[in-house]
PDB file of N, CA, C and O in Angstrom, chain B, residues numbered from 101:
ATOM      1  N   MET B 101      85.566  -1.879 -51.893  1.00  0.00           N
ATOM      2  CA  MET B 101      86.778  -2.772 -51.933  1.00  0.00           C
ATOM      3  C   MET B 101      86.594  -3.684 -50.880  1.00  0.00           C
ATOM      4  O   MET B 101      85.814  -3.474 -49.951  1.00  0.00           O
ATOM      5  N   THR B 102      87.302  -4.711 -50.998  1.00  0.00           N
ATOM      6  CA  THR B 102      87.051  -5.188 -49.919  1.00  0.00           C
ATOM      7  C   THR B 102      88.033  -5.294 -48.902  1.00  0.00           C
ATOM      8  O   THR B 102      89.167  -5.267 -49.379  1.00  0.00           O
ATOM      9  N   GLY B 103      88.005  -5.385 -47.885  1.00  0.00           N
ATOM     10  CA  GLY B 103      88.417  -5.405 -46.281  1.00  0.00           C
ATOM     11  C   GLY B 103      90.035  -5.717 -47.056  1.00  0.00           C
ATOM     12  O   GLY B 103      90.554  -4.747 -47.608  1.00  0.00           O
ATOM     13  N   GLU B 104      90.653  -6.818 -47.074  1.00  0.00           N
ATOM     14  CA  GLU B 104      92.332  -6.298 -47.300  1.00  0.00           C
ATOM     15  C   GLU B 104      92.600  -5.467 -47.779  1.00  0.00           C
ATOM     16  O   GLU B 104      93.381  -4.605 -47.377  1.00  0.00           O
ATOM     17  N   ARG B 105      91.583  -5.530 -49.523  1.00  0.00           N
ATOM     18  CA  ARG B 105      92.546  -4.722 -50.724  1.00  0.00           C
ATOM     19  C   ARG B 105      92.195  -2.781 -50.047  1.00  0.00           C
ATOM     20  O   ARG B 105      92.884  -1.865 -50.497  1.00  0.00           O
ATOM     21  N   ALA B 106      91.491  -2.609 -49.379  1.00  0.00           N
ATOM     22  CA  ALA B 106      90.881  -1.636 -48.903  1.00  0.00           C
ATOM     23  C   ALA B 106      92.408  -1.443 -47.848  1.00  0.00           C
ATOM     24  O   ALA B 106      93.373  -0.681 -47.909  1.00  0.00           O
ATOM     25  N   ALA B 107      92.075  -2.369 -47.072  1.00  0.00           N
ATOM     26  CA  ALA B 107      93.450  -2.145 -45.697  1.00  0.00           C
ATOM     27  C   ALA B 107      95.233  -1.871 -46.868  1.00  0.00           C
ATOM     28  O   ALA B 107      95.985  -0.924 -46.637  1.00  0.00           O
ATOM     29  N   ILE B 108      95.453  -2.679 -47.747  1.00  0.00           N
ATOM     30  CA  ILE B 108      96.594  -2.301 -48.590  1.00  0.00           C
ATOM     31  C   ILE B 108      96.776  -0.910 -49.024  1.00  0.00           C
ATOM     32  O   ILE B 108      97.688  -0.100 -48.851  1.00  0.00           O
ATOM     33  N   PHE B 109      95.341  -0.849 -49.802  1.00  0.00           N
ATOM     34  CA  PHE B 109      94.684   0.675 -50.292  1.00  0.00           C
ATOM     35  C   PHE B 109      95.336   2.004 -49.232  1.00  0.00           C
ATOM     36  O   PHE B 109      95.988   2.964 -49.644  1.00  0.00           O
ATOM     37  N   GLY B 110      94.973   1.751 -47.888  1.00  0.00           N
ATOM     38  CA  GLY B 110      94.767   2.782 -47.554  1.00  0.00           C
ATOM     39  C   GLY B 110      96.004   3.206 -46.838  1.00  0.00           C
ATOM     40  O   GLY B 110      96.474   4.278 -46.458  1.00  0.00           O
ATOM     41  N   GLN B 111      96.438   1.625 -46.792  1.00  0.00           N
ATOM     42  CA  GLN B 111      98.417   1.909 -46.424  1.00  0.00           C
ATOM     43  C   GLN B 111      99.637   2.271 -47.387  1.00  0.00           C
ATOM     44  O   GLN B 111     100.840   2.445 -47.190  1.00  0.00           O
ATOM     45  N   PHE B 112      98.867   2.309 -48.438  1.00  0.00           N
ATOM     46  CA  PHE B 112      99.946   2.825 -49.938  1.00  0.00           C
ATOM     47  C   PHE B 112     100.030   4.173 -49.901  1.00  0.00           C
ATOM     48  O   PHE B 112     101.009   4.871 -50.164  1.00  0.00           O
ATOM     49  N   ILE B 113      98.006   4.782 -49.263  1.00  0.00           N
ATOM     50  CA  ILE B 113      97.807   5.590 -49.102  1.00  0.00           C
ATOM     51  C   ILE B 113      98.725   6.712 -47.842  1.00  0.00           C
ATOM     52  O   ILE B 113      98.722   7.924 -47.624  1.00  0.00           O
ATOM     53  N   GLU B 114      99.092   6.097 -47.534  1.00  0.00           N
ATOM     54  CA  GLU B 114      99.716   6.261 -45.518  1.00  0.00           C
ATOM     55  C   GLU B 114     100.961   6.624 -46.199  1.00  0.00           C
ATOM     56  O   GLU B 114     101.241   7.796 -46.452  1.00  0.00           O
ATOM     57  N   GLN B 115     101.708   5.632 -46.499  1.00  0.00           N
ATOM     58  CA  GLN B 115     102.664   5.604 -47.012  1.00  0.00           C
ATOM     59  C   GLN B 115     103.810   6.713 -47.858  1.00  0.00           C
ATOM     60  O   GLN B 115     104.889   7.273 -47.665  1.00  0.00           O
ATOM     61  N   LEU B 116     102.649   6.563 -48.993  1.00  0.00           N
ATOM     62  CA  LEU B 116     102.985   7.640 -49.741  1.00  0.00           C
ATOM     63  C   LEU B 116     103.376   9.031 -49.379  1.00  0.00           C
ATOM     64  O   LEU B 116     104.092   9.792 -50.030  1.00  0.00           O
ATOM     65  N   VAL B 117     102.646   9.293 -47.950  1.00  0.00           N
ATOM     66  CA  VAL B 117     102.174  10.775 -47.445  1.00  0.00           C
ATOM     67  C   VAL B 117     103.356  10.934 -46.739  1.00  0.00           C
ATOM     68  O   VAL B 117     103.703  12.113 -46.665  1.00  0.00           O
ATOM     69  N   GLU B 118     104.259   9.950 -46.071  1.00  0.00           N
ATOM     70  CA  GLU B 118     105.141   9.788 -45.563  1.00  0.00           C
ATOM     71  C   GLU B 118     106.419  10.077 -46.381  1.00  0.00           C
ATOM     72  O   GLU B 118     107.448  10.574 -45.922  1.00  0.00           O
ATOM     73  N   SER B 119     106.239   9.756 -47.460  1.00  0.00           N
ATOM     74  CA  SER B 119     107.716   9.587 -47.909  1.00  0.00           C
ATOM     75  C   SER B 119     108.239  10.621 -48.755  1.00  0.00           C
ATOM     76  O   SER B 119     107.389  11.441 -49.102  1.00  0.00           O
ATOM     77  N   ASP B 120     109.571  10.837 -49.245  1.00  0.00           N
ATOM     78  CA  ASP B 120     109.951  12.115 -49.923  1.00  0.00           C
ATOM     79  C   ASP B 120     109.015  12.238 -51.393  1.00  0.00           C
ATOM     80  O   ASP B 120     109.898  12.988 -51.808  1.00  0.00           O
ATOM     81  N   VAL B 121     108.221  12.193 -52.328  1.00  0.00           N
ATOM     82  CA  VAL B 121     107.553  12.203 -52.624  1.00  0.00           C
ATOM     83  C   VAL B 121     106.887  13.948 -52.617  1.00  0.00           C
ATOM     84  O   VAL B 121     106.480  14.607 -51.660  1.00  0.00           O
ATOM     85  N   GLY B 122     106.957  14.201 -53.635  1.00  0.00           N
ATOM     86  CA  GLY B 122     106.679  15.656 -53.774  1.00  0.00           C
ATOM     87  C   GLY B 122     104.832  15.644 -53.879  1.00  0.00           C
ATOM     88  O   GLY B 122     104.503  14.459 -53.932  1.00  0.00           O
ATOM     89  N   VAL B 123     103.973  16.268 -53.909  1.00  0.00           N
ATOM     90  CA  VAL B 123     102.389  16.617 -54.487  1.00  0.00           C
ATOM     91  C   VAL B 123     102.400  16.217 -55.874  1.00  0.00           C
ATOM     92  O   VAL B 123     102.093  15.125 -56.350  1.00  0.00           O
ATOM     93  N   LEU B 124     102.849  17.394 -56.522  1.00  0.00           N
ATOM     94  CA  LEU B 124     103.188  17.291 -57.880  1.00  0.00           C
ATOM     95  C   LEU B 124     102.708  15.173 -58.452  1.00  0.00           C
ATOM     96  O   LEU B 124     101.694  14.656 -58.921  1.00  0.00           O
ATOM     97  N   GLU B 125     104.139  14.605 -58.031  1.00  0.00           N
ATOM     98  CA  GLU B 125     103.685  12.869 -58.241  1.00  0.00           C
ATOM     99  C   GLU B 125     102.337  12.322 -57.928  1.00  0.00           C
ATOM    100  O   GLU B 125     101.458  11.770 -58.590  1.00  0.00           O
ATOM    101  N   ARG B 126     102.550  12.821 -56.144  1.00  0.00           N
ATOM    102  CA  ARG B 126     101.540  11.898 -55.850  1.00  0.00           C
ATOM    103  C   ARG B 126     100.197  12.285 -56.693  1.00  0.00           C
ATOM    104  O   ARG B 126      99.403  11.377 -56.939  1.00  0.00           O
ATOM    105  N   GLU B 127      99.910  13.669 -57.161  1.00  0.00           N
ATOM    106  CA  GLU B 127      98.317  13.705 -57.357  1.00  0.00           C
ATOM    107  C   GLU B 127      98.591  13.175 -58.767  1.00  0.00           C
ATOM    108  O   GLU B 127      97.551  13.062 -59.416  1.00  0.00           O
ATOM    109  N   GLU B 128     100.163  12.670 -59.687  1.00  0.00           N
ATOM    110  CA  GLU B 128     100.002  11.460 -60.768  1.00  0.00           C
ATOM    111  C   GLU B 128      99.751  10.468 -59.934  1.00  0.00           C
ATOM    112  O   GLU B 128      98.653   9.915 -59.983  1.00  0.00           O
ATOM    113  N   THR B 129     100.333  10.229 -59.387  1.00  0.00           N
ATOM    114  CA  THR B 129      99.904   8.803 -58.940  1.00  0.00           C
ATOM    115  C   THR B 129      99.283   8.184 -58.364  1.00  0.00           C
ATOM    116  O   THR B 129      99.602   7.045 -58.024  1.00  0.00           O
ATOM    117  N   TYR B 130      97.948   8.877 -58.008  1.00  0.00           N
ATOM    118  CA  TYR B 130      96.420   8.540 -57.548  1.00  0.00           C
ATOM    119  C   TYR B 130      95.804   8.740 -58.623  1.00  0.00           C
ATOM    120  O   TYR B 130      94.980   7.861 -58.879  1.00  0.00           O
ATOM    121  N   ARG B 131      95.942  10.151 -59.883  1.00  0.00           N
ATOM    122  CA  ARG B 131      95.586  10.023 -60.599  1.00  0.00           C
ATOM    123  C   ARG B 131      94.750   8.811 -61.678  1.00  0.00           C
ATOM    124  O   ARG B 131      93.667   8.612 -62.229  1.00  0.00           O
ATOM    125  N   VAL B 132      96.559   8.021 -61.453  1.00  0.00           N
ATOM    126  CA  VAL B 132      96.529   6.718 -62.698  1.00  0.00           C
ATOM    127  C   VAL B 132      95.735   5.767 -62.012  1.00  0.00           C
ATOM    128  O   VAL B 132      95.040   4.943 -62.608  1.00  0.00           O
ATOM    129  N   LEU B 133      95.829   5.867 -60.556  1.00  0.00           N
ATOM    130  CA  LEU B 133      95.694   4.393 -59.490  1.00  0.00           C
ATOM    131  C   LEU B 133      93.779   4.597 -59.554  1.00  0.00           C
ATOM    132  O   LEU B 133      92.917   3.734 -59.387  1.00  0.00           O
ATOM    133  N   LEU B 134      93.631   6.069 -59.856  1.00  0.00           N
ATOM    134  CA  LEU B 134      91.866   5.754 -59.963  1.00  0.00           C
ATOM    135  C   LEU B 134      91.670   5.497 -61.036  1.00  0.00           C
ATOM    136  O   LEU B 134      90.771   4.697 -61.295  1.00  0.00           O
ATOM    137  N   GLU B 135      92.544   6.158 -62.198  1.00  0.00           N
ATOM    138  CA  GLU B 135      92.321   5.462 -63.639  1.00  0.00           C
ATOM    139  C   GLU B 135      91.871   3.819 -63.542  1.00  0.00           C
ATOM    140  O   GLU B 135      90.899   3.304 -64.093  1.00  0.00           O
ATOM    141  N   VAL B 136      93.005   3.079 -62.564  1.00  0.00           N
ATOM    142  CA  VAL B 136      93.237   1.392 -62.871  1.00  0.00           C
ATOM    143  C   VAL B 136      91.837   1.165 -62.487  1.00  0.00           C
ATOM    144  O   VAL B 136      90.820   0.741 -63.035  1.00  0.00           O
ATOM    145  N   LEU B 137      92.277   1.739 -61.002  1.00  0.00           N
ATOM    146  CA  LEU B 137      90.762   1.149 -60.138  1.00  0.00           C
ATOM    147  C   LEU B 137      89.546   0.972 -61.043  1.00  0.00           C
ATOM    148  O   LEU B 137      88.902  -0.053 -61.266  1.00  0.00           O
ATOM    149  N   GLU B 138      89.320   2.688 -61.694  1.00  0.00           N
ATOM    150  CA  GLU B 138      87.952   2.506 -61.953  1.00  0.00           C
ATOM    151  C   GLU B 138      87.697   1.487 -63.123  1.00  0.00           C
ATOM    152  O   GLU B 138      86.511   1.282 -63.378  1.00  0.00           O
ATOM    153  N   ASP B 139      88.631   0.823 -63.867  1.00  0.00           N
ATOM    154  CA  ASP B 139      88.338   0.419 -64.741  1.00  0.00           C
ATOM    155  C   ASP B 139      87.906  -1.275 -64.341  1.00  0.00           C
ATOM    156  O   ASP B 139      87.192  -2.179 -64.776  1.00  0.00           O
ATOM    157  N   PHE B 140      88.614  -1.071 -63.510  1.00  0.00           N
ATOM    158  CA  PHE B 140      88.387  -2.710 -63.004  1.00  0.00           C
ATOM    159  C   PHE B 140      86.737  -2.325 -61.530  1.00  0.00           C
ATOM    160  O   PHE B 140      86.413  -3.222 -60.751  1.00  0.00           O
ATOM    161  N   GLU B 141      86.399  -1.666 -61.521  1.00  0.00           N
ATOM    162  CA  GLU B 141      85.248  -1.445 -61.101  1.00  0.00           C
ATOM    163  C   GLU B 141      84.983  -1.441 -59.566  1.00  0.00           C
ATOM    164  O   GLU B 141      83.949  -1.805 -59.007  1.00  0.00           O
ATOM    165  N   VAL B 142      86.007  -1.008 -59.051  1.00  0.00           N
ATOM    166  CA  VAL B 142      86.963  -0.603 -57.834  1.00  0.00           C
ATOM    167  C   VAL B 142      85.747   0.622 -57.282  1.00  0.00           C
ATOM    168  O   VAL B 142      85.637   1.747 -57.770  1.00  0.00           O
ATOM    169  N   LYS B 143      84.881   0.038 -56.119  1.00  0.00           N
ATOM    170  CA  LYS B 143      84.597   1.240 -55.202  1.00  0.00           C
ATOM    171  C   LYS B 143      84.788   1.794 -53.783  1.00  0.00           C
ATOM    172  O   LYS B 143      85.601   1.114 -53.157  1.00  0.00           O
ATOM    173  N   GLY B 144      84.315   2.758 -53.134  1.00  0.00           N
ATOM    174  CA  GLY B 144      84.537   2.335 -51.888  1.00  0.00           C
ATOM    175  C   GLY B 144      86.011   3.590 -51.331  1.00  0.00           C
ATOM    176  O   GLY B 144      86.583   3.676 -50.244  1.00  0.00           O
ATOM    177  N   MET B 145      86.221   4.449 -52.733  1.00  0.00           N
ATOM    178  CA  MET B 145      87.836   5.094 -52.762  1.00  0.00           C
ATOM    179  C   MET B 145      87.308   6.074 -51.452  1.00  0.00           C
ATOM    180  O   MET B 145      87.863   6.131 -50.355  1.00  0.00           O
ATOM    181  N   GLU B 146      86.287   6.703 -51.803  1.00  0.00           N
ATOM    182  CA  GLU B 146      86.368   7.557 -50.873  1.00  0.00           C
ATOM    183  C   GLU B 146      86.067   8.099 -49.855  1.00  0.00           C
ATOM    184  O   GLU B 146      85.689   9.218 -49.509  1.00  0.00           O
ATOM    185  N   GLY B 147      86.382   6.714 -49.194  1.00  0.00           N
ATOM    186  CA  GLY B 147      87.049   5.951 -47.179  1.00  0.00           C
ATOM    187  C   GLY B 147      88.273   6.416 -47.161  1.00  0.00           C
ATOM    188  O   GLY B 147      89.011   6.087 -46.232  1.00  0.00           O
ATOM    189  N   TYR B 148      88.853   7.498 -48.452  1.00  0.00           N
ATOM    190  CA  TYR B 148      90.857   7.553 -48.111  1.00  0.00           C
ATOM    191  C   TYR B 148      90.009   9.014 -47.774  1.00  0.00           C
ATOM    192  O   TYR B 148      89.849   9.128 -46.559  1.00  0.00           O
ATOM    193  N   LEU B 149      89.567   9.885 -48.374  1.00  0.00           N
ATOM    194  CA  LEU B 149      89.714  11.009 -47.859  1.00  0.00           C
ATOM    195  C   LEU B 149      90.556  11.773 -46.454  1.00  0.00           C
ATOM    196  O   LEU B 149      90.713  11.073 -45.454  1.00  0.00           O
ATOM    197  N   ASN B 150      90.943  12.864 -46.456  1.00  0.00           N
ATOM    198  CA  ASN B 150      91.509  13.454 -45.642  1.00  0.00           C
ATOM    199  C   ASN B 150      92.457  12.094 -44.896  1.00  0.00           C
ATOM    200  O   ASN B 150      92.219  11.640 -43.777  1.00  0.00           O
ATOM    201  N   ILE B 151      93.305  11.722 -45.612  1.00  0.00           N
ATOM    202  CA  ILE B 151      94.943  11.253 -45.439  1.00  0.00           C
ATOM    203  C   ILE B 151      95.998  12.050 -46.531  1.00  0.00           C
ATOM    204  O   ILE B 151      97.101  12.377 -46.093  1.00  0.00           O
ATOM    205  N   ASP B 152      95.802  12.227 -47.341  1.00  0.00           N
ATOM    206  CA  ASP B 152      96.627  12.833 -47.801  1.00  0.00           C
ATOM    207  C   ASP B 152      95.566  14.485 -48.923  1.00  0.00           C
ATOM    208  O   ASP B 152      94.748  14.406 -49.840  1.00  0.00           O
ATOM    209  N   PRO B 153      95.982  15.331 -48.427  1.00  0.00           N
ATOM    210  CA  PRO B 153      95.311  16.376 -49.655  1.00  0.00           C
ATOM    211  C   PRO B 153      95.202  16.522 -51.023  1.00  0.00           C
ATOM    212  O   PRO B 153      94.355  17.008 -51.773  1.00  0.00           O
ATOM    213  N   ALA B 154      96.808  15.711 -51.229  1.00  0.00           N
ATOM    214  CA  ALA B 154      96.756  15.119 -52.300  1.00  0.00           C
ATOM    215  C   ALA B 154      96.225  14.493 -53.392  1.00  0.00           C
ATOM    216  O   ALA B 154      96.306  14.866 -54.563  1.00  0.00           O
ATOM    217  N   PHE B 155      95.439  13.102 -52.770  1.00  0.00           N
ATOM    218  CA  PHE B 155      94.501  12.472 -52.989  1.00  0.00           C
ATOM    219  C   PHE B 155      93.192  13.015 -52.865  1.00  0.00           C
ATOM    220  O   PHE B 155      92.406  12.831 -53.795  1.00  0.00           O
ATOM    221  N   ASP B 156      92.779  13.754 -51.704  1.00  0.00           N
ATOM    222  CA  ASP B 156      91.620  14.846 -52.341  1.00  0.00           C
ATOM    223  C   ASP B 156      90.876  15.744 -52.646  1.00  0.00           C
ATOM    224  O   ASP B 156      89.721  16.140 -52.497  1.00  0.00           O
ATOM    225  N   GLU B 157      92.778  16.227 -53.600  1.00  0.00           N
ATOM    226  CA  GLU B 157      92.444  16.937 -54.555  1.00  0.00           C
ATOM    227  C   GLU B 157      92.271  16.311 -56.169  1.00  0.00           C
ATOM    228  O   GLU B 157      91.643  16.777 -57.119  1.00  0.00           O
ATOM    229  N   VAL B 158      93.190  14.925 -56.044  1.00  0.00           N
ATOM    230  CA  VAL B 158      92.378  14.596 -57.169  1.00  0.00           C
ATOM    231  C   VAL B 158      90.748  13.526 -57.344  1.00  0.00           C
ATOM    232  O   VAL B 158      90.214  13.173 -58.395  1.00  0.00           O
ATOM    233  N   TRP B 159      90.336  13.260 -56.018  1.00  0.00           N
ATOM    234  CA  TRP B 159      89.602  12.434 -56.075  1.00  0.00           C
ATOM    235  C   TRP B 159      88.515  13.632 -56.302  1.00  0.00           C
ATOM    236  O   TRP B 159      87.474  13.260 -56.843  1.00  0.00           O
ATOM    237  N   ASN B 160      88.566  14.404 -56.115  1.00  0.00           N
ATOM    238  CA  ASN B 160      87.314  16.169 -56.204  1.00  0.00           C
ATOM    239  C   ASN B 160      87.636  16.296 -57.735  1.00  0.00           C
ATOM    240  O   ASN B 160      86.749  16.570 -58.544  1.00  0.00           O
ATOM    241  N   ASP B 161      88.892  16.094 -58.083  1.00  0.00           N
ATOM    242  CA  ASP B 161      88.771  16.317 -60.074  1.00  0.00           C
ATOM    243  C   ASP B 161      87.637  16.079 -60.589  1.00  0.00           C
ATOM    244  O   ASP B 161      86.643  16.596 -61.100  1.00  0.00           O
ATOM    245  N   LYS B 162      88.502  14.353 -60.042  1.00  0.00           N
ATOM    246  CA  LYS B 162      87.458  13.273 -60.970  1.00  0.00           C
ATOM    247  C   LYS B 162      86.182  12.933 -60.146  1.00  0.00           C
ATOM    248  O   LYS B 162      85.717  11.832 -60.443  1.00  0.00           O
ATOM    249  N   TYR B 163      85.631  13.488 -59.360  1.00  0.00           N
ATOM    250  CA  TYR B 163      84.601  13.009 -58.826  1.00  0.00           C
ATOM    251  C   TYR B 163      83.848  14.214 -57.584  1.00  0.00           C
ATOM    252  O   TYR B 163      83.715  14.049 -56.371  1.00  0.00           O
ATOM    253  N   PRO B 164      83.462  15.389 -58.425  1.00  0.00           N
ATOM    254  CA  PRO B 164      82.970  17.153 -57.478  1.00  0.00           C
ATOM    255  C   PRO B 164      81.943  16.785 -56.850  1.00  0.00           C
ATOM    256  O   PRO B 164      81.315  15.755 -57.095  1.00  0.00           O
ATOM    257  N   PRO B 165      81.797  17.236 -56.367  1.00  0.00           N
ATOM    258  CA  PRO B 165      82.066  17.182 -55.100  1.00  0.00           C
ATOM    259  C   PRO B 165      79.990  17.874 -55.503  1.00  0.00           C
ATOM    260  O   PRO B 165      79.844  18.877 -56.201  1.00  0.00           O
ATOM    261  N   GLU B 166      78.795  17.151 -54.950  1.00  0.00           N
ATOM    262  CA  GLU B 166      77.294  17.651 -55.507  1.00  0.00           C
ATOM    263  C   GLU B 166      77.409  19.000 -55.041  1.00  0.00           C
ATOM    264  O   GLU B 166      78.264  19.185 -54.174  1.00  0.00           O
ATOM    265  N   VAL B 167      76.722  20.003 -55.434  1.00  0.00           N
ATOM    266  CA  VAL B 167      76.198  20.868 -54.397  1.00  0.00           C
ATOM    267  C   VAL B 167      74.697  20.857 -53.830  1.00  0.00           C
ATOM    268  O   VAL B 167      73.693  20.779 -54.538  1.00  0.00           O
ATOM    269  N   THR B 168      74.715  20.941 -52.568  1.00  0.00           N
ATOM    270  CA  THR B 168      73.908  20.763 -51.750  1.00  0.00           C
ATOM    271  C   THR B 168      72.914  22.652 -51.315  1.00  0.00           C
ATOM    272  O   THR B 168      71.792  22.922 -50.888  1.00  0.00           O
ATOM    273  N   ASP B 169      73.788  23.261 -51.621  1.00  0.00           N
ATOM    274  CA  ASP B 169      73.350  24.845 -50.700  1.00  0.00           C
ATOM    275  C   ASP B 169      73.131  25.517 -52.237  1.00  0.00           C
ATOM    276  O   ASP B 169      74.097  25.871 -52.912  1.00  0.00           O
ATOM    277  N   TYR B 170      72.011  25.621 -52.608  1.00  0.00           N
ATOM    278  CA  TYR B 170      72.116  26.191 -53.951  1.00  0.00           C
ATOM    279  C   TYR B 170      71.692  27.785 -53.678  1.00  0.00           C
ATOM    280  O   TYR B 170      71.263  27.925 -52.533  1.00  0.00           O
ATOM    281  N   GLU B 171      71.705  28.648 -54.226  1.00  0.00           N
ATOM    282  CA  GLU B 171      71.057  29.744 -54.210  1.00  0.00           C
ATOM    283  C   GLU B 171      69.766  30.518 -55.085  1.00  0.00           C
ATOM    284  O   GLU B 171      69.705  31.134 -56.149  1.00  0.00           O
ATOM    285  N   GLU B 172      69.250  30.312 -54.524  1.00  0.00           N
ATOM    286  CA  GLU B 172      67.432  30.943 -55.397  1.00  0.00           C
ATOM    287  C   GLU B 172      67.763  32.814 -55.954  1.00  0.00           C
ATOM    288  O   GLU B 172      66.872  33.461 -56.504  1.00  0.00           O
TER     289      GLU B 172
END
C-alpha cells in the first residue's frame, strides 16, 4: 500500500477503535474492507495488525498464519 493510502487506512482503523462501534460491527466493516482492497490488489495491510483486535481476528480468519512449529 502506498504511503498516503496506508496512512489513511491506519487512521481509519484507529478512529474506528476509538468510536462507539462495537466489536462485531468493526469485524464486519473490516471483512468488507478487505474484500474491496483485495479486488484492487492492495497489499501491505498486515502492517496494521495489533491496532485493533477485531481487525486482527478478521485478518487471521482470511489469511491464517502459517504453522512453523510442527510436531512429529
